[in-house]
N, C-alpha and C positions, 0 to 999 in steps of 0.2 A: 730398968724397962720405962718404967712409968716413966719415969721426966724426957725420956725421949720421944717417947708416944701424944706429952706435953706440946715438946718441940714440932713435930708436924702437924700439928692440929693448924686451922685454915685460921688467918685473920678472925675475927669474931662481923657479924655483920647485923647491921641494925635494919627497918622501913626508916626511912629519915625523912626532914621538908624542915622548911625556913616556914615562919610566920609572924604573925603580929596577934600577941593576944588578945583576947577581950576581957576587960575588965570585969569584977566580982558584979560592982551595981546594973552592969549590964545584961549580961550572964542570968543573974536572977530579975529583970523584969523580962527578958525571954522565956524564960521556965516554965510561965501558964501558956503562954501563946502554944510554943510548941506540944507543951499537953493536947490543946486544944485542934494542934492544926493535924496531929497523929488519932486525933479522933474522928476528926474530917477525911483525914486522907491517911486511910490504912495499905493505898497500894505505895507508900513512899516510907523508906527510913527514916525516919527523925532523929536530927542527931541529937545527943544528951547535951544540958547545959553544959559539961567541966566539960566538951571537947569544938565547944566553936572558940574561933579562930580565922583570920587572913590569912588562908597562903598564900605565899609571896614566890615560894619554891619547891617543886614538889619533885622527889631525888629518888626513892624509891630501896632496893635492896641494898646498901654496900658498906663497904666495912669501913665502922663506927669513927678510926683512926682517920682517914679519907674527908668525913663529914667534920671533924672534930678538927685538920685543919684551915678547910674553909674557912669554919668557923672564927680562927686564931688568927686567918688576914684580916675578916671583918672585923671584929674587936678591935675596935681607936678608928675605922673607917669604915663605919658604914652607914653614917649621915646624920643629920640632924632629928631631931623631937620636932613631930608637927601633930596638929588637931585632926580628928575621921569623928565623923559623923557617918548613922549607917539609916538608912527609910528605902521604900520602895520593894516588893516583893518581886522579882523575878524568876526566870527559867531558863536555863538550858534545853535545847527541843533539835528532836529529829524527828521532823514533818510535823506532825501534829500533836506527837506524844512528849512531854518532859521528861527529860531524864536526871534534871534536876531540877531545883527551888535553891533559889538564894534572895539575901538583900543583899540593894546596892550600896555604894559607897556616895555621899552626895556630897561630902571636903573630904579633902586628903587624900583625894585619885590621880595625884601628879607624882605629890613624892614621893606614894606606896609605889606608881611605878621605877620612878628613878631607884628609890632602893629594891626593887626586884630586877633590874637591873647591875646594878651594884652586886646581888645577890650568883644570879645568872653568869657576872664577867667573872667570877672568882669560882664557879662550880664552871664553868671552861676550861679556867689556866688550871685545874685539879683533873682535867680529863675525861669530866664525862661528857656525855654525850648536852647537845644544846636539848634545850625547849624548844617545842615546833611550832603550840599553840600562841597564839596572842598572849600579853597574860590581860587582862579582864578583872579587875579589885570588884571582889565581892566576898561575900560571906556563905557559904553554904548550909545550906537549915535541912535540905532532905536529897534521897538518891532515891531514885522508881527501882521496886524492887525488882519488874521486870526491867531483861537488860536493854529491849526499845522501848520504854519508857512507859508514862502515863497518862489520863489525864490528869489533870489537876481541877478539883470541885470551889467552888468561893472556899477559902479560905478565913479564916480568924479577923478582927481590925488587929493591925500589928501594932502594938504601943509603944508610944513615941520614948525617943533613944536616947537621953543625950548625951553629948558630944564629949569626948573624951582626948588625951594627949599621948598618941605613941611614944613611948621613950624608951622600950627594949623589943630587941626580933630576938627570936627564943629560935632555936634549934628541938625539933622537938624527934622521938623516937612513938614511931605508934606499932604496937602489939595488935595484933590481926585476932582475934577471942570469938568463940559463939554466938556472945550476944553483940557484938560491932565491936570495931575499933576502939583501942583505950592509950591517948595519946600525953608520953610523960614529957616532960621537959628535961631535959640532960645538961642547958646549957643558955645562956642569959647576955645578948650581946649587947651594952647600953647604945641610943641612940645620944648623941652630945643634944645639952640645953642650947647653943647656937648662939650669935653675935646680939 
């Protein structure tokens, strides 16, 4: 009877997304900045340095096998490695209030868009609903605690961040917890070195 119960269980679902990881050096360079921002703007939930990444496609709650299949199809055909440089703090707004605070992509935006299109194509081929929002390359730093957003005060000076070479696409699982989401890399898809 216990075996029958296992056979009847629904497939394992995860909250998934594809993203480019932020290298350790750039994470470390942002730790103090994020701490200062949290003190200056407590109306926002500032990202933990360990959670920083450049999202290419948020998927949401799906069967793990489905996103693993997408990762399988991307492996070996995701594209070539490319340089990324970040800088410039910006916001996504609703009227005068900011809902998201982000860092802009100074270089690497076009190859990032192409990679996002490749991921989107595989997501659609797998039967997922198409992404309705236009892709805007950015690194999310914070989200407003209030649903409508909040005013952004003057923030500390952003440290200079060294450019780096993006060499892998990561499939992440996101676990929602009381203190915030924890992102777990579950699959690395190498980007080729090119010719």
